[in-house]
C-alpha positions in Angstrom: 45.5 -50.1 -117.8 42.7 -51.5 -115.6 39.0 -50.7 -116.3 35.8 -52.0 -114.6 33.4 -53.8 -116.9 29.9 -54.6 -115.8 29.6 -58.1 -117.3 26.2 -58.9 -115.8 23.8 -57.6 -113.1 25.8 -57.0 -109.9 29.0 -58.3 -111.4 31.9 -55.9 -112.2 35.1 -57.4 -113.6 38.5 -55.6 -113.8 40.1 -56.1 -117.2 43.3 -54.9 -118.9 42.9 -52.6 -121.8 45.3 -50.5 -123.9 45.7 -46.9 -122.8 43.1 -44.8 -124.7 44.2 -43.0 -127.9 43.1 -39.4 -127.7 41.8 -37.2 -130.6 43.2 -33.7 -131.2 40.5 -32.1 -129.1 40.8 -34.5 -126.2 43.0 -35.0 -123.1 44.1 -38.2 -121.5 43.0 -38.1 -117.9 44.6 -40.1 -115.1 41.5 -40.8 -113.0 41.6 -40.1 -109.3 38.0 -40.8 -108.3 34.6 -41.5 -109.8 31.4 -41.2 -107.8 28.7 -43.8 -107.8 25.5 -42.1 -109.1 22.0 -43.3 -108.0 21.0 -43.2 -111.6 23.4 -46.1 -112.3 22.0 -48.4 -109.7 19.3 -49.8 -112.0 21.9 -50.6 -114.6 24.0 -52.4 -111.9 21.1 -54.4 -110.5 19.7 -55.3 -113.9 16.4 -53.4 -113.3 17.1 -51.3 -116.4 17.1 -54.5 -118.5 19.5 -57.4 -118.8 20.4 -56.7 -122.4 23.3 -54.6 -123.6 26.0 -56.2 -121.4 28.8 -55.7 -121.0 28.4 -52.1 -119.9 30.8 -49.4 -118.8 29.0 -47.1 -116.3 30.5 -44.1 -114.5 30.4 -40.3 -115.2 31.3 -38.4 -112.0 35.0 -38.1 -112.3 38.1 -36.1 -111.2 41.7 -36.6 -112.1 44.9 -35.2 -113.5 45.7 -34.4 -117.2 48.3 -36.8 -118.4 48.5 -35.8 -122.1 46.7 -33.3 -124.3 45.7 -33.4 -128.0 47.3 -31.2 -130.6 44.3 -28.8 -130.7 43.9 -28.4 -126.9 44.7 -25.0 -125.4 44.3 -23.9 -121.7 45.0 -27.3 -120.2 48.4 -28.8 -119.6 49.8 -32.1 -118.2 49.7 -32.1 -114.4 46.5 -30.0 -114.2 43.8 -31.3 -111.8 40.4 -31.3 -113.4 36.8 -32.4 -112.9 35.2 -33.8 -116.0 32.0 -35.1 -117.6 31.6 -38.0 -120.0 29.1 -40.7 -120.4 30.9 -43.9 -119.7 34.1 -45.8 -118.8 35.1 -43.8 -115.8 35.7 -46.7 -113.4 39.2 -47.2 -114.8 42.7 -45.8 -114.5 42.7 -43.6 -117.6 40.1 -42.2 -120.0 40.1 -39.9 -123.0 37.7 -37.0 -122.7 37.0 -33.8 -124.7 39.0 -30.9 -123.3 35.9 -28.7 -123.2 34.3 -31.1 -120.8 37.2 -30.7 -118.3 37.0 -28.0 -115.6 40.1 -27.0 -113.6 40.0 -27.8 -109.9 41.3 -25.1 -107.5 41.3 -25.3 -103.7 39.5 -28.6 -103.4 40.8 -32.2 -102.8 41.0 -34.2 -106.0 38.7 -36.9 -104.7 36.0 -34.4 -103.8 35.9 -32.5 -107.1 32.7 -34.2 -108.4 31.5 -31.5 -110.8 28.8 -33.5 -112.6 26.4 -34.0 -109.6 27.2 -30.4 -108.5 26.1 -29.2 -111.9 22.9 -31.2 -111.6 22.0 -29.5 -108.3 22.9 -26.1 -109.6 20.7 -26.5 -112.6 17.8 -27.7 -110.5 18.0 -24.7 -108.2 18.4 -22.3 -111.0 15.4 -23.9 -112.9 13.3 -23.4 -109.8 14.3 -19.7 -109.7 14.0 -19.6 -105.9 13.4 -16.0 -104.7 14.3 -14.0 -101.6 11.9 -14.7 -98.8 10.5 -17.9 -100.3 9.5 -20.8 -98.1 11.2 -23.9 -99.6 10.8 -27.7 -98.9 13.4 -30.3 -99.8 12.2 -33.9 -99.6 15.1 -36.2 -99.3 18.4 -35.3 -97.6 20.8 -37.7 -99.3 23.7 -36.6 -101.4 21.7 -34.6 -104.0 19.3 -33.3 -101.4 22.2 -32.0 -99.3 23.6 -30.2 -102.4 20.2 -28.7 -103.2 19.8 -27.6 -99.6 23.2 -25.9 -99.6 22.4 -24.0 -102.8 19.0 -23.0 -101.7 20.4 -21.7 -98.4 22.4 -19.2 -100.5 19.2 -17.7 -102.0 18.0 -15.8 -98.9 14.9 -17.9 -98.3 12.7 -17.5 -95.3 12.0 -21.1 -94.2 14.1 -24.0 -95.5 12.4 -27.2 -94.5 13.9 -30.6 -95.0 12.0 -33.9 -94.8 13.7 -37.3 -94.5 13.0 -40.5 -92.5 16.7 -40.9 -91.4 17.6 -39.1 -88.2 21.3 -38.7 -89.2 20.2 -37.2 -92.5 18.1 -34.6 -90.7 20.9 -33.8 -88.3 23.2 -33.2 -91.3 20.5 -31.0 -92.9 20.4 -28.8 -89.8 24.1 -28.4 -89.9 23.9 -27.4 -93.6 21.3 -24.7 -93.0 17.8 -26.2 -92.7 15.6 -24.0 -90.5 13.2 -26.9 -89.8 13.6 -30.7 -90.2 10.7 -33.2 -90.3 10.6 -37.0 -90.1 7.5 -38.0 -91.9 7.6 -41.4 -90.2 6.8 -39.7 -86.8 5.3 -36.3 -87.8 2.7 -35.1 -90.3 4.6 -33.3 -93.0 1.5 -31.4 -94.2 0.6 -30.3 -90.7 4.2 -29.1 -89.9 4.4 -27.2 -93.2 1.0 -25.6 -92.7 2.0 -24.4 -89.2 5.3 -23.0 -90.5 3.6 -21.1 -93.4 0.4 -20.0 -91.8 -1.6 -22.5 -93.8 -0.3 -21.3 -97.2 2.2 -24.0 -98.1 5.7 -23.7 -99.4 6.5 -21.7 -102.5 8.9 -24.3 -103.9 9.0 -28.0 -103.2 12.0 -30.1 -104.3 11.5 -33.9 -104.6 14.9 -35.5 -104.3 14.2 -39.1 -103.4 13.2 -40.7 -106.7 10.6 -42.6 -104.8 6.8 -42.9 -105.2 5.5 -41.8 -101.8 6.7 -38.1 -101.8 4.9 -37.5 -105.1 1.6 -38.2 -103.4 2.2 -35.6 -100.6 3.8 -32.7 -102.5 0.4 -31.3 -103.4 -0.6 -31.1 -99.7 2.4 -29.0 -98.8 2.9 -26.6 -101.8 0.9 -23.3 -102.1 -1.5 -22.6 -104.9 0.5 -21.9 -108.1 3.7 -22.9 -106.4 6.5 -24.9 -107.9 7.1 -28.7 -107.7 10.6 -29.6 -108.8 11.4 -33.2 -109.7 15.1 -33.7 -108.9 15.0 -37.3 -107.9 15.9 -39.8 -110.6 12.7 -41.9 -111.0 13.4 -45.4 -112.3 12.3 -48.9 -111.7 8.7 -48.8 -112.9 5.9 -46.3 -113.3 5.0 -43.5 -110.9 1.5 -42.1 -109.9 0.8 -38.5 -109.2 -2.5 -36.9 -108.0 -2.9 -35.0 -111.3 -6.4 -33.7 -110.5 -5.1 -32.0 -107.4 -2.0 -30.7 -109.2 -4.1 -29.3 -112.1 -6.6 -27.6 -109.7 -3.8 -26.0 -107.7 -2.1 -24.7 -110.9 1.3 -26.0 -110.0 4.4 -25.3 -112.1 5.9 -28.8 -112.5 9.6 -28.6 -113.3 11.6 -31.6 -114.5 15.1 -30.8 -113.2 16.9 -33.2 -115.5 18.9 -32.0 -118.5 20.4 -33.7 -121.5 21.9 -30.7 -123.4 25.7 -30.8 -122.9 25.8 -27.0 -122.8 23.4 -26.9 -119.9 25.2 -29.6 -118.0 28.5 -28.0 -118.5 27.2 -24.6 -117.4 25.9 -26.0 -114.2 29.2 -27.8 -113.6 31.2 -24.5 -114.1 29.0 -22.7 -111.6 29.3 -25.6 -109.1 33.1 -25.7 -109.4 33.3 -21.9 -108.9 31.4 -22.4 -105.6 33.5 -25.4 -104.6 36.8 -23.7 -105.4 35.8 -20.6 -103.4 34.8 -22.6 -100.4 31.1 -21.5 -100.6 30.2 -25.1 -101.1 31.8 -28.3 -99.8 31.6 -32.1 -100.3 34.0 -33.1 -97.5 31.2 -34.2 -95.2 29.1 -35.8 -98.0 31.5 -38.3 -99.5 31.3 -40.9 -96.7 32.4 -44.1 -98.3 35.6 -44.6 -100.4 36.5 -47.8 -102.2 39.6 -48.9 -104.3 38.9 -49.7 -107.9 39.2 -53.4 -107.1 36.1 -53.0 -104.8 33.9 -51.2 -107.3 31.2 -53.8 -106.8 31.2 -53.2 -103.1 30.8 -49.4 -103.8 27.6 -50.1 -105.6 26.4 -52.5 -102.9 26.8 -49.9 -100.2 25.1 -47.3 -102.4 22.1 -49.6 -102.7 22.1 -50.6 -99.0 22.6 -47.1 -97.6 23.9 -48.1 -94.2 23.7 -45.8 -91.3 25.8 -42.7 -92.0 25.9 -43.3 -95.7 25.7 -40.3 -98.1 27.9 -41.0 -101.1 30.2 -43.8 -102.5 33.3 -42.9 -104.4 35.7 -45.2 -106.2 39.3 -44.0 -105.7 42.0 -45.1 -108.2 45.4 -45.8 -106.7 48.2 -45.4 -109.3 50.9 -46.1 -106.7 51.8 -49.5 -108.0 52.8 -48.3 -111.5 56.3 -48.4 -112.7 
């Protein structure tokens, strides 16, 4: 089988490996698609450090069960699933624990990306958004759009989205934003103050992973409100106006989880919403690449050309005997 190996920064190579042997509690998954996660870009560029190569990134996957281990119940060959594992997803097959696989119902196989859905679900649940809240989402990329869709289900009053890309703001309006703001041409604090009668939003989600939004969140969030860090901050240190955040008694919530049970719970909720049609990814997966072009998938994720939201690597098994 073919698998993509990151030999050096910005350099994937496809290699042939034996088909994985599975343990009794695992399934062999025939991979259909694997999303390119922003958290992996620093690994790909080498910004996370140039030691530890070769590497096998990839964790946002969907596919079909090919074979099951002797202890596996509830999954059978031919079943379409979304799964979570920590590496080696950019390949044709992978062995994964059966309990980390979630059945896919009513959604295209290449759009069943349960892991990022689970991240967004866990972030919104951690924030405990309440009926009638005023909410701000800073960053309307892939994760920001998912957070936006989930918050819109909570019965909020104002759902404000800020981004510097006009097409991202247009998409946000289509997904339920009540007000969109481009901070490059309009003062975000002034706009939020006008919308909230000078009070500020109850909950602010930072979903960019960049420095600048951290400096303005305190100017748009009400006293004792919540600041939720969803963006994956990498590539150096960050500064925050801690004196202001202390004085205004903010609840600062880190919406990143490492416990498998929490990750899987969020994935299960996300897949229920996806399978029911309450949530969709069809307009958010904008760029698809074959396995042979995995390096290009990462290049586009870094470049973010106009119209870009999400890169997905799709595995074509059509040439197999």
